[in-house]
C-alpha positions in Angstrom: 11.2 1.6 -23.3 9.9 4.5 -21.3 9.6 4.7 -17.5 6.9 6.8 -15.9 6.2 7.3 -12.2 2.7 7.9 -10.9 1.6 8.6 -7.3 -1.9 8.4 -5.8 -3.8 11.6 -5.7 -6.4 10.7 -3.0 -6.6 8.8 0.3 -9.3 7.6 2.7 -8.7 6.9 6.4 -10.0 4.9 8.0 -10.6 2.8 4.9 -14.4 2.1 4.9 -13.8 -1.0 2.7 -12.1 -2.8 5.5 -15.1 -2.8 7.8 -16.0 -0.9 10.9 -14.0 -0.4 14.1 -10.8 1.0 12.5 -9.4 4.4 13.4 -7.6 6.9 11.1 -3.8 6.6 10.7 -1.5 9.5 11.8 -0.9 12.4 9.4 -2.1 10.8 6.2 -1.3 12.2 2.8 -1.7 11.2 -0.8 1.5 9.1 -0.6 2.1 8.2 3.0 1.2 8.2 6.7 3.3 8.9 9.7 4.0 6.4 12.5 0.7 5.1 13.7 0.4 3.0 16.8 -2.3 0.4 17.6 -2.8 -1.0 21.0 -5.5 -1.9 23.5 -8.4 0.5 22.9 -7.4 1.3 19.3 -6.7 -2.1 17.9 -7.0 -1.4 14.1 -5.9 1.5 11.9 -6.4 1.6 8.1 -5.8 3.8 5.1 -6.4 3.4 1.3 -4.8 5.3 -1.5 -6.2 5.7 -5.0 -6.4 8.1 -8.0 -3.3 7.1 -10.0 -3.1 9.1 -13.3 -3.1 7.1 -16.5 -0.1 6.4 -18.7 -0.5 6.1 -22.5 1.0 3.2 -24.4 1.4 -0.5 -24.0 2.4 -1.3 -20.4 5.1 -4.0 -20.2 5.9 -3.7 -16.4 4.0 -2.0 -13.6 5.8 -2.0 -10.2 4.3 -1.0 -6.8 6.9 0.7 -4.6 6.7 2.0 -1.1 8.9 2.5 1.9 7.9 1.3 5.4 9.0 1.3 9.0 7.6 -0.9 11.8 8.1 -1.8 15.5 6.0 -3.6 18.1 5.5 -6.1 20.8 3.6 -9.3 20.8 4.2 -11.1 24.1 2.8 -14.5 24.9 -0.6 -15.2 23.5 -1.0 -11.8 21.7 -0.4 -10.9 18.1 0.0 -8.0 15.7 0.2 -7.5 11.9 1.1 -4.8 9.4 -0.2 -5.5 5.9 0.0 -3.6 2.6 -2.4 -4.8 -0.2 -3.2 -3.7 -3.7 -6.1 -4.0 -6.1 -6.0 -4.0 -9.9 -9.7 -3.7 -10.3 -10.8 -0.6 -8.4 -11.1 -2.5 -5.0 -13.1 -5.5 -6.2 -10.3 -7.9 -5.1 -7.1 -7.5 -3.2 -3.6 -9.2 -3.2 -0.9 -8.9 -0.5 2.2 -6.9 -1.2 3.6 -7.6 2.3 2.5 -8.8 5.7 4.5 -8.7 8.9 3.2 -10.9 11.7 4.0 -10.7 15.4 6.3 -7.7 15.0 8.6 -7.5 18.0 11.6 -5.4 16.8 12.2 -2.2 14.8 12.8 -2.6 11.1 12.5 -0.6 7.9 12.7 -1.3 4.2 11.1 -0.9 0.8 8.4 -2.9 -1.0 8.9 -3.6 -4.7 6.2 -5.7 -6.2 5.7 -6.4 -10.0 1.9 -6.3 -10.5 0.6 -9.3 -12.5 -1.1 -9.6 -14.8 0.4 -6.3 -16.1 -2.5 -3.9 -15.7 -3.2 -1.7 -18.7 -5.6 0.7 -16.9 -3.5 1.9 -13.9 -6.3 4.3 -12.9 -8.1 1.3 -11.3 -5.2 0.5 -9.0 -5.7 1.0 -5.3 -3.4 0.5 -2.3 -4.4 -0.1 1.3 -2.7 -0.8 4.6 -3.9 -2.3 7.9 -2.3 -2.2 11.3 -3.9 -4.6 13.8 -3.1 -5.8 17.3 -4.9 -8.5 19.3 -4.5 -8.9 23.1 -4.1 -6.6 26.1 -0.3 -6.2 25.8 0.3 -6.3 22.0 1.4 -3.1 20.3 2.3 -2.2 16.7 3.7 1.0 15.2 3.9 1.3 11.4 4.5 4.0 8.7 4.3 4.0 4.9 5.9 6.6 2.6 6.6 7.3 -1.0 3.8 5.2 -2.4 4.2 5.1 -6.2 3.8 3.1 -9.4 6.7 2.7 -11.8 5.2 2.0 -15.3 7.4 0.8 -18.2 5.8 1.2 -21.6 6.8 -0.1 -24.9 8.2 2.5 -27.4 6.0 3.0 -30.4 7.5 1.9 -33.7 8.4 4.7 -36.0 5.6 5.6 -38.5 6.8 5.8 -42.1 5.0 8.1 -44.4 5.3 7.5 -48.2 
C-alpha cells in the first residue's frame, strides 16, 4: 500500500455556490483561512477549496483531514454554526464533515473523515466551509488549516516477463 497526500491548489471566497450575502473569510490560502468572525452586520462567511492533483492507481482509502479552531456566543434565542462540507462530484452534491451548532466556548481539533464511496477521481473533490450567526448578540469565530487528502492506493502486482 502507498500513501500520498494532496492539498487543494485553488480557493474561492466568498463561495458563490453557497448563495449571496456571504463575505470573504480572513486571509484565505489554498489550504486554510485565519480566524474569521461573523456577527451582526456580517452574518455569513464562506470559502471553497478545490484543485486536488490526481493520484495514479486503485484507491482503497481517501481521507479528508483538516485542523480547526472555534469560539463564539449564542445567548438566548440566537444561534451560530460552523460547518465543513465535501463534494465528491465537483460540487454537484455535498456531505457534512462536521457541524458545530451554538458554539459558546473555545475549542480546537482535527477532522478526519473517510470519504465513501472511495472516490477514484480525486480531482473532483471540493471542500467548503460556512460560518453563520443568527441574532443580534450571536457571534462566531472559526479557522481552518492544513486541508488535505490522504490517499491510500493498492500496490500493483509484479509483472512477470517470460
